[in-house]
C-alpha positions in Angstrom: 9.7 30.5 109.8 7.0 28.2 108.5 5.2 31.1 107.0 8.2 32.2 105.1 8.8 28.7 103.7 5.2 28.5 102.5 5.5 31.8 100.7 8.7 30.6 99.0 6.9 27.4 98.0 4.0 29.3 96.4 6.3 31.6 94.5 8.1 28.5 93.0 4.7 27.0 92.0 3.7 30.2 90.3 7.0 30.3 88.4 6.7 26.6 87.3 3.0 26.8 86.4 3.1 30.1 84.7 0.0 31.2 86.6 -0.5 33.7 89.4 -2.1 32.7 92.7 -5.4 34.4 91.6 -5.4 32.8 88.2 -4.9 29.3 89.6 -7.6 29.9 92.1 -10.0 30.9 89.3 -9.2 27.8 87.3 -9.8 25.5 90.3 -13.1 27.1 91.1 -14.1 26.9 87.4 -13.3 23.2 87.4 -15.2 22.7 90.6 -18.3 24.4 89.2 -18.2 22.1 86.1 -17.9 19.0 88.3 -20.7 20.2 90.6 -23.0 21.2 87.6 -22.6 17.8 86.1 -23.4 16.1 89.3 -26.3 18.5 89.9 -27.8 17.8 86.4 -27.4 14.0 87.0 -29.2 14.3 90.3 -32.0 16.4 88.7 -32.5 13.9 85.9 -32.7 11.0 88.4 -35.2 12.9 90.5 -37.4 13.7 87.4 -37.3 10.1 86.3 -38.3 9.1 89.9 -41.2 11.6 89.8 -42.4 10.3 86.4 -42.4 6.7 87.6 -44.1 7.7 90.8 -46.7 9.9 89.1 -47.6 7.2 86.6 -48.0 4.7 89.4 -50.2 7.1 91.4 -52.3 7.8 88.2 -52.8 4.0 87.7 -53.9 3.6 91.3 -56.4 6.6 91.0 -57.9 5.1 87.9 -58.0 1.5 89.2 -59.6 2.7 92.5 -62.1 4.8 90.6 -63.1 2.0 88.3 -63.6 -0.2 91.3 -66.0 2.4 92.8 -67.8 2.4 89.5 -69.1 -1.1 89.8 -73.0 -1.2 89.7 -75.7 -3.8 90.2 -77.9 -2.3 87.6 -79.5 -4.9 85.3 -79.9 -3.7 81.6 -82.7 -4.8 79.4 -82.5 -5.3 75.7 -85.1 -6.3 73.2 -87.3 -9.1 74.7 -89.5 -9.2 77.7 -91.3 -12.3 79.0 -94.6 -12.7 80.8 -95.5 -15.9 82.6 -99.1 -17.0 82.1 -100.9 -18.9 84.9 -102.4 -21.5 82.6 -103.2 -22.5 79.0 -106.7 -21.0 79.2 -105.4 -17.5 79.5 -103.1 -18.1 76.5 -106.2 -19.0 74.4 -108.1 -15.9 75.6 -105.1 -13.7 74.8 -105.1 -15.2 71.3 -108.9 -14.7 70.9 -111.2 -16.0 68.2 -109.2 -16.3 65.0 -106.4 -14.3 66.6 -108.4 -11.1 66.9 -107.2 -10.3 70.5 -103.5 -10.8 69.7 -103.8 -8.7 66.6 -105.5 -5.9 68.6 -102.8 -6.1 71.2 -100.0 -5.9 68.6 -101.7 -3.0 66.9 -102.3 -1.0 70.1 -98.8 -1.5 71.5 -96.6 -1.8 68.5 -94.8 -5.0 69.8 -94.7 -8.5 68.4 -96.1 -11.4 70.5 -94.2 -14.7 70.4 -96.1 -17.6 71.8 -94.0 -20.3 73.4 -94.8 -24.0 74.0 -94.6 -23.3 77.7 -96.9 -20.9 79.5 -94.6 -17.9 78.5 -95.2 -15.1 76.2 -92.4 -13.1 74.7 -92.9 -9.4 73.8 -90.4 -8.4 71.2 -89.7 -4.8 70.1 -86.6 -2.7 69.4 -88.3 0.1 71.3 -88.0 -0.7 75.1 -90.7 1.9 76.0 -93.2 0.1 73.8 -92.1 -3.2 75.3 -92.6 -2.0 78.8 -96.1 -0.6 78.0 -97.0 -4.0 76.4 -95.7 -5.9 79.4 -97.6 -3.9 81.9 -100.7 -3.9 79.8 -100.6 -7.7 79.4 -100.2 -8.2 83.1 -103.1 -6.0 83.8 -105.3 -7.8 81.3 -104.4 -11.2 82.8 -105.3 -10.0 86.2 -108.5 -8.3 85.0 -109.6 -11.4 82.9 -111.5 -9.3 80.4 -109.5 -9.8 77.3 -111.2 -8.3 74.2 -110.2 -5.6 71.6 -112.0 -2.7 73.3 -110.6 -3.6 76.7 -107.1 -4.0 75.3 -107.2 -0.5 73.8 -108.4 0.9 77.1 -105.8 -0.8 79.2 -102.9 0.2 76.8 -104.1 3.9 77.0 -104.1 3.8 80.8 -100.7 2.1 80.9 -99.2 4.8 78.7 -100.4 7.4 81.2 -99.0 5.5 84.1 -95.6 5.2 82.4 -95.0 8.9 82.9 -95.0 8.3 86.7 -92.6 5.4 86.2 -90.2 7.6 84.2 -90.4 10.2 87.0 -89.6 7.6 89.6 -86.8 6.0 87.5 -85.3 9.5 86.9 -85.2 10.1 90.7 -83.6 6.7 91.2 -80.8 7.2 88.7 -80.2 10.8 89.8 -80.1 9.8 93.5 -77.8 6.9 92.7 -75.5 9.6 91.2 -75.9 11.8 94.3 -78.0 14.6 92.6 -81.2 15.6 94.3 -82.1 19.1 93.0 -82.7 18.6 89.2 -85.7 20.4 87.6 -88.7 17.9 87.3 -88.5 18.0 83.5 -84.9 16.9 83.6 -85.7 14.2 86.1 -88.4 12.9 83.8 -85.9 12.8 80.9 -83.2 11.1 83.0 -85.8 8.4 83.6 -85.8 7.6 79.9 -82.2 6.5 80.3 -83.7 3.2 81.5 -85.0 2.6 78.0 -82.0 3.9 76.0 -78.9 2.0 74.9 -75.7 3.2 73.3 -73.9 0.4 71.4 -75.8 -2.1 73.5 -74.8 -0.5 76.8 -77.8 0.6 78.9 -77.7 4.4 79.3 -78.9 4.3 82.9 -76.2 1.7 83.8 -73.5 3.7 81.9 -74.5 7.0 83.7 -74.4 5.6 87.2 -71.1 3.8 86.5 -69.5 6.9 84.9 -70.6 9.2 87.7 -69.1 6.9 90.4 -65.8 6.8 88.5 -65.8 10.5 87.8 -66.6 11.5 91.4 -63.8 9.3 92.7 -61.3 10.8 90.3 -62.5 14.3 91.2 -61.9 13.6 94.9 -58.4 12.3 94.2 -57.5 15.3 91.9 -59.1 18.0 94.1 -61.5 18.9 91.3 -65.0 20.3 91.9 -66.9 17.1 92.7 -70.4 18.7 92.3 -69.7 19.9 88.8 -68.3 16.5 87.8 -71.3 14.8 89.4 -73.8 16.8 87.3 -71.7 16.7 84.2 -71.5 12.9 84.4 -75.2 12.5 85.1 -76.3 14.7 82.2 -73.5 14.2 79.6 -75.7 12.0 77.3 -79.1 13.6 78.0 -79.2 14.8 74.4 -79.5 11.1 73.3 -83.1 11.0 74.6 -84.2 14.4 73.2 -86.7 13.6 70.5 -87.1 17.2 69.0 -84.5 19.3 67.4 -81.6 18.8 65.1 -77.9 18.3 65.7 -75.7 15.9 67.6 -76.6 14.5 71.0 -74.0 16.8 72.4 -75.5 19.9 71.0 -79.1 18.8 71.8 -78.0 18.2 75.4 -76.2 21.5 75.7 -79.3 23.4 74.4 -81.5 21.6 76.9 -79.3 22.4 79.9 -79.0 26.0 78.9 -82.8 26.1 78.7 -82.9 25.0 82.3 -80.2 27.4 83.4 -77.7 24.9 84.6 -74.3 26.3 85.5 -71.8 27.2 82.7 -69.2 24.7 84.1 -71.8 21.8 83.9 -72.9 22.8 80.4 -69.2 23.0 79.3 -68.4 19.5 80.6 -71.3 18.2 78.5 -70.3 20.2 75.4 -66.7 18.9 75.7 -67.1 15.3 76.7 -66.5 14.1 73.1 -63.7 16.6 72.6 -65.8 18.6 70.1 -64.2 21.7 71.6 -61.1 22.2 73.7 -61.4 21.4 77.4 -62.2 24.6 79.5 -61.6 23.0 83.0 -60.2 20.1 84.7 -63.8 19.0 85.5 -64.5 18.6 81.8 -61.4 16.4 81.5 -62.7 14.3 84.4 -66.1 13.8 82.8 -64.4 12.9 79.5 -62.1 10.3 81.2 -64.9 8.8 83.2 -67.1 8.4 80.1 -64.3 6.8 78.2 -63.5 4.3 81.0 -67.2 3.2 81.3 -67.8 3.0 77.6 -64.5 1.2 76.7 -64.2 -1.4 79.4 -64.4 -5.0 78.1 -68.0 -6.2 77.5 -69.6 -2.8 78.0 -70.7 -2.2 74.5 -71.3 -4.1 71.3 -72.1 -2.7 67.8 -74.7 -5.0 66.3 -77.5 -4.0 68.7 -77.0 -0.3 68.1 -77.0 -0.9 64.3 -80.2 -2.9 64.7 -82.0 -0.1 66.6 -80.9 2.5 64.1 -82.1 0.5 61.2 -85.6 0.0 62.9 -85.8 3.7 63.7 -85.0 4.6 60.1 -87.6 2.4 58.7 -90.3 3.8 61.1 -89.1 7.4 60.3 -89.4 6.9 56.6 -93.0 5.6 56.9 -94.0 8.3 59.4 -93.0 11.1 57.0 -96.1 10.5 54.9 -99.2 12.7 55.3 -102.1 11.1 57.3 -99.9 8.5 59.1 -100.7 8.4 62.8 -98.5 5.4 64.0 -95.8 3.2 62.6 -94.6 -0.1 64.0 -91.7 -2.1 62.7 -91.7 -5.8 63.3 -89.7 -8.9 62.5 -86.3 -7.1 62.6 -87.6 -4.6 60.0 -89.1 -7.2 57.6 -92.7 -6.1 58.4 -94.0 -2.6 58.9 -97.5 -1.8 60.1 -98.8 1.7 59.4 -101.9 3.1 61.2 -103.5 6.1 59.4 -106.0 8.7 60.4 -109.2 7.7 58.7 -110.4 11.3 58.2 -107.3 12.1 56.2 -106.7 9.0 54.2 -109.5 7.2 52.2 -109.6 3.6 51.3 -108.4 4.3 47.7 -105.6 6.5 49.0 -104.6 3.7 51.4 -103.5 1.5 48.6 -101.4 4.3 47.0 -99.9 5.2 50.4 -98.7 1.6 50.9 -97.0 1.6 47.5 -95.3 4.9 48.1 -94.0 3.9 51.4 -92.6 0.7 50.0 -90.9 2.6 47.1 -89.3 5.1 49.5 -88.1 2.3 51.8 -86.4 0.7 48.9 -84.4 3.9 48.3 -83.7 5.1 51.8 -83.8 2.3 54.4 -81.1 -0.2 55.2 -82.6 -3.7 55.4 -82.0 -7.3 54.6 -84.5 -9.2 52.4 -87.9 -7.7 51.8 -90.1 -5.4 53.8 -93.9 -6.1 53.9 -95.9 -2.8 54.4 -99.4 -3.1 55.9 -101.6 -0.1 56.3 -104.6 0.0 58.7 -107.5 2.4 58.4 -110.1 2.0 61.1 -113.1 3.9 62.2 -115.1 3.3 65.3 -118.0 4.8 67.2 -119.3 4.3 70.7 -122.1 5.6 72.9 -122.9 5.2 76.7 -126.4 4.7 78.0 -127.7 7.1 80.7 -127.6 5.9 84.3 -131.0 4.9 85.7 
């Protein structure tokens, strides 16, 4: 009975609506699909926005935590070193009769000595390696007590030899601080020179240790190859201390690492850390990010020091291009240049012409403020040792 009534009711609905039962069913299902699709799209958009917000927050946490791991206690050195003297008598002996000892010291080391009213001597030079040689040499002379031109030259020569060991030890220290223990000895020695190199005022050793800690932490968080990132960060700027060859520091570094058969992934991370070429791996991206974080943090770098060093290097480079020149030292922020020539190649008459030519070329090519005084030194000496009795 109820079933018959239901059938009659459906037939009346079909007649009123003008639709068959199947047609009405299709329309209802279509409307339901539209409603569900709209709700589904809305839910998807909400989910995507949630993921974006969450991923941004996670990325911030990774970077913040990585930067915290990058904190270092490395103390950078800049353009001046100080040596404390035990008493006024030593200061007088360093100066020497009519200043001969201080002149011999400056000529041998290429640094400028600044005497203070106190018992301190400041050693000033844009080249930190020269400054370190001078500081160590002066400390040796003070302990030795024999301060005279011949002894000064001997001590400076010995100190230069000892510096090679220092560079090796410093290279090990920086590499070990970055967690790398198997570099070729030549690369370790070159890494040691980071101690004496700055980039926009930021010490390269400090920057490298800091960057590596940041990069390694990011690599751990992202699941990247930590060892590739570790080596890429340690060696990314090694081209900056390569003294031979032409090209950017990136290309010089790549050539050096290929010479020592480092892995292609490490070489690529160095080649790509300034975006000179497209990134080939996530490890290259991590090295790039870590370098950018370390270099761009507030207070990390400042431009004037880098400009100063480049100007001084340019002045010395111009003077060194002349035939017969053995050593060139720029003093007084580039206002004075001392040129030491090989006496067997440059005569006394030629010395005057050489000074004039260097000054003329400096006027054309070097960037400087004020005037530059060029002084050339031509010195010959002979020595003989008696036979032991």
